[in-house]
C-alpha positions in Angstrom: 112.7 108.0 102.4 115.1 111.0 102.7 117.6 110.1 100.0 118.6 113.8 99.6 119.8 114.1 103.2 123.4 114.9 103.7 124.2 112.8 106.8 123.5 109.1 106.7 124.5 106.8 109.6 126.7 109.7 110.9 128.5 109.9 107.6 128.6 113.3 105.9 127.9 112.1 102.3 128.8 115.5 100.8 132.4 115.0 101.8 132.8 111.4 100.7 135.9 110.9 98.5 135.8 109.6 94.9 138.3 106.8 94.2 139.8 106.3 90.8 140.0 103.0 89.0 143.8 103.3 89.0 143.9 103.7 92.8 141.5 100.8 93.2 143.8 98.5 91.2 146.7 99.6 93.5 144.6 98.8 96.6 143.3 95.4 95.6 146.5 93.4 96.4 146.8 95.3 99.7 143.2 94.7 100.7 143.4 91.0 99.8 146.7 90.8 101.7 145.0 91.9 104.9 145.9 95.6 105.0 143.1 97.2 107.1 144.1 100.8 106.1 143.8 99.9 102.4 140.5 98.1 103.0 139.1 101.1 104.8 140.3 103.5 102.1 138.8 101.3 99.4 135.4 101.0 101.1 135.1 104.7 101.9 136.1 105.5 98.4 133.1 103.4 97.1 130.4 104.6 99.5 129.1 106.9 96.8 128.4 103.7 94.8 126.1 102.6 97.6 124.3 106.0 97.6 123.7 105.7 93.8 122.1 102.3 94.3 119.8 103.7 97.1 118.2 106.0 94.5 116.5 102.9 93.1 114.7 102.4 96.4 113.8 106.0 97.1 110.0 105.3 96.9 110.2 102.6 99.5 109.0 103.6 103.0 112.2 102.4 104.6 114.7 104.1 106.8 117.5 105.3 104.6 120.1 104.7 107.3 119.2 101.0 107.5 119.3 100.6 103.7 122.7 102.4 103.6 124.1 100.0 106.2 122.8 97.0 104.3 124.2 98.4 101.1 127.6 98.7 102.7 127.4 95.0 103.6 126.8 94.3 99.9 129.8 96.5 99.0 132.1 94.6 101.5 130.9 91.3 100.1 131.7 92.5 96.6 135.2 93.5 97.7 135.9 90.2 99.4 134.7 88.2 96.4 135.9 90.3 93.5 138.3 88.5 91.1 140.9 91.0 90.0 142.0 88.6 87.1 138.7 89.2 85.3 138.4 92.0 82.9 135.5 93.6 84.7 135.2 97.0 86.5 134.6 96.7 90.2 131.4 98.9 90.0 130.0 96.5 87.4 130.4 93.6 89.8 129.5 95.5 93.0 126.2 97.1 92.0 124.3 93.8 91.6 125.7 92.6 94.9 124.6 95.8 96.7 121.1 95.6 95.1 120.8 91.9 95.9 121.7 92.6 99.6 119.2 95.3 99.9 116.5 93.3 98.2 117.1 90.3 100.6 116.9 92.7 103.5 113.6 94.1 102.2 112.2 90.6 101.6 113.2 89.3 105.0 111.8 92.3 106.8 108.6 92.5 104.7 105.4 93.3 106.6 103.8 90.5 104.6 105.2 87.3 106.2 106.1 84.5 103.9 106.8 81.0 105.2 110.5 79.9 105.4 109.8 76.9 103.1 108.3 79.1 100.5 111.2 81.5 100.7 113.7 78.6 100.4 112.0 77.4 97.2 112.0 81.0 95.8 115.7 81.4 96.5 116.5 78.1 94.9 114.5 79.1 91.9 116.4 82.4 91.7 119.7 80.6 91.9 118.6 78.1 89.3 117.4 80.9 87.0 120.9 82.6 87.2 122.7 79.4 86.3 120.3 78.6 83.5 120.7 82.1 82.1 124.4 81.6 81.9 124.0 78.2 80.3 121.3 79.1 77.8 122.4 82.6 77.1 118.8 83.9 77.7 116.2 84.2 80.4 114.9 80.7 81.3 111.1 80.1 81.5 109.4 79.1 84.7 108.8 75.6 83.2 112.6 75.2 82.6 113.4 76.3 86.2 110.7 74.0 87.6 112.1 71.1 85.5 115.6 71.7 86.8 114.3 71.8 90.4 112.1 68.7 89.8 109.1 70.7 91.0 105.7 71.7 89.7 105.5 74.9 87.8 102.6 76.1 90.0 104.8 75.7 93.2 107.7 77.6 91.7 105.4 80.4 90.4 103.8 80.7 93.8 107.1 80.9 95.6 108.5 83.5 93.3 105.4 85.6 93.5 105.4 85.4 97.3 108.8 87.1 97.7 108.0 90.0 95.3 108.2 93.4 97.0 104.7 95.0 97.5 104.2 98.1 95.4 102.9 101.3 97.0 99.8 102.8 95.4 101.6 106.2 95.8 104.6 105.0 93.7 104.9 107.4 90.6 104.8 105.8 87.2 105.0 108.9 85.0 105.4 112.6 85.0 107.6 114.7 87.2 107.2 116.2 90.7 103.6 117.3 91.4 102.4 116.2 88.0 103.6 112.6 88.4 100.9 109.9 88.0 100.8 107.2 90.6 99.6 103.6 90.5 96.7 104.6 92.6 95.6 107.0 89.9 95.3 104.1 87.5 93.3 101.8 89.7 89.6 101.8 88.9 87.1 101.7 91.7 84.4 99.4 90.3 82.0 100.3 93.1 81.8 103.9 91.8 80.5 104.6 88.3 79.4 107.6 86.4 75.8 106.4 86.6 76.2 106.0 90.4 77.3 109.6 90.8 74.4 110.8 88.6 71.9 108.9 90.7 73.4 110.2 93.9 73.1 113.8 92.6 69.6 113.3 91.4 68.5 111.8 94.8 70.1 114.6 96.8 68.4 117.2 94.6 65.0 115.5 94.9 65.4 115.2 98.7 65.9 119.0 98.9 62.4 119.5 97.4 60.7 117.5 100.2 59.3 119.0 103.4 61.5 118.8 106.5 59.4 116.1 108.0 59.5 114.0 104.8 63.3 114.4 104.6 63.6 113.2 108.2 61.4 110.2 107.7 63.3 109.0 104.5 66.6 109.7 106.2 65.7 107.6 109.2 64.1 104.8 107.1 66.6 104.4 104.2 69.9 105.9 105.4 69.8 104.9 109.1 67.9 101.7 108.6 65.1 102.4 111.1 61.8 100.5 111.0 58.5 102.4 110.6 57.7 101.7 114.2 61.0 103.2 115.4 60.5 106.2 113.2 57.0 106.7 114.5 58.2 106.5 118.1 61.0 109.1 117.4 58.8 111.6 115.6 55.7 111.1 117.8 53.2 110.0 115.2 51.5 106.6 114.4 53.1 103.9 112.3 50.3 104.3 109.8 51.1 108.0 109.4 54.8 107.2 108.9 53.8 104.7 106.2 51.5 107.2 104.5 54.1 110.1 104.6 56.9 107.8 103.4 54.8 106.6 100.4 53.9 110.2 99.5 57.5 111.4 99.8 58.7 108.6 97.6 56.1 109.5 95.0 57.2 113.2 95.1 60.8 112.1 94.6 60.0 110.0 91.6 58.4 113.0 90.0 61.5 115.2 90.7 63.9 112.5 89.5 
């Protein structure tokens, strides 16, 4: 995701204007009165706000042009719904709107498909969570949300988990630049252990001490899964000889290991 690029959606971001709070207060009545020129000035003057929000999504493998356009939709919705009588800065109101619009876009266009009914439950739960947060003055529990929706806790939990954005194993979680740790660095591979590596090294070293024919027989038998008859046919000896050579080679390996 090329957040650092200068041109996004044909807009040279390096030349975007910065609008003051005083100028925004002057434009609000004009915008809400239907003045298109004032509306365009206001939106263009706040595009840097959209860019700042995009920084939060820079580790997502998404087209920055698409996210910028979606963020602009969130900015426009914030402008249309902003209540100038409230003692709140426009940016304070707009940032959550922009983030929400981008997150909805990412959820709806997720490669992991979630059923519409599950998404509907999740969105109802999110709305209920916001309302309860205002009523209770704290973050509500899943049980409280489920009770308000008259649903099982398990169903609400499943729905909320289903719409969570997948996390890339390459996403950094600490450090800077080349030294940054990623989630993948912290995931343990249970199939590979220190003992397993040591055994592999020991077996490889022991194989090197066998004759070329013994190495070939063991490789065909245990690494390629051939039967003794198949090995005998390929090498040109009897099955009894293969059995004898195989047994001797394994005995030699046990001594080396």
